[in-house]
C-alpha positions in Angstrom: 8.2 35.9 -8.2 10.1 32.7 -8.8 12.2 33.2 -5.7 9.1 33.7 -3.6 7.5 30.5 -4.9 10.8 28.6 -4.4 11.1 29.9 -0.8 7.5 28.9 0.0 8.0 25.5 -1.5 11.2 25.0 0.6 9.5 26.1 3.8 6.5 23.9 3.1 8.7 20.9 2.5 10.7 21.5 5.7 7.6 22.0 7.8 6.2 18.7 6.6 9.0 16.8 8.4 8.8 18.8 11.7 7.1 16.1 13.7 8.9 12.8 13.9 8.3 10.2 16.5 5.5 9.5 18.9 4.1 12.3 21.1 3.5 11.5 24.8 -0.3 11.6 24.4 -0.1 9.1 21.6 1.8 6.4 23.5 -1.3 5.1 25.3 -3.0 4.5 21.9 0.1 2.6 20.6 0.6 0.5 23.7 -2.8 -1.2 23.5 -2.8 -5.0 23.2 -4.5 -5.0 19.8 -1.8 -2.8 18.3 0.9 -5.4 18.8 2.2 -7.3 15.8 1.3 -10.6 17.3 -2.1 -9.7 18.8 -4.1 -12.2 16.8 -2.8 -15.7 17.8 -4.8 -17.4 15.0 -3.1 -15.2 12.4 0.3 -15.8 13.9 -0.3 -19.6 13.8 -1.4 -19.4 10.2 1.6 -17.4 9.2 3.9 -19.9 10.9 2.2 -22.8 9.1 2.6 -21.1 5.7 6.2 -20.2 6.5 7.3 -23.7 7.4 5.2 -25.2 4.6 7.0 -23.1 2.1 10.5 -23.6 3.6 10.0 -27.4 3.9 11.4 -27.4 7.4 9.9 -28.5 10.7 9.4 -25.6 13.0 9.4 -22.7 10.5 11.2 -19.7 11.8 11.9 -21.2 15.2 14.7 -23.5 14.1 17.9 -23.0 12.1 18.5 -24.6 8.8 16.3 -25.2 5.8 14.5 -28.1 4.3 17.5 -29.4 2.4 19.1 -30.9 5.5 22.4 -29.0 5.1 21.9 -27.0 8.3 
């Protein structure tokens, strides 16, 4: 009985990882403009403002160096 339960548990855990990646019929859904990481320009501008405010540098993540001037 224990061997059967163990075998079923192993088979169930292996079948849970059977589908990795994006299927061809899912690509159109993921390629939409609103699915992009930078689709909302206002959110991106706010994130940039917060980043360079916290770092103390002018330009945020677009320039090298930090706010200390040591570059």
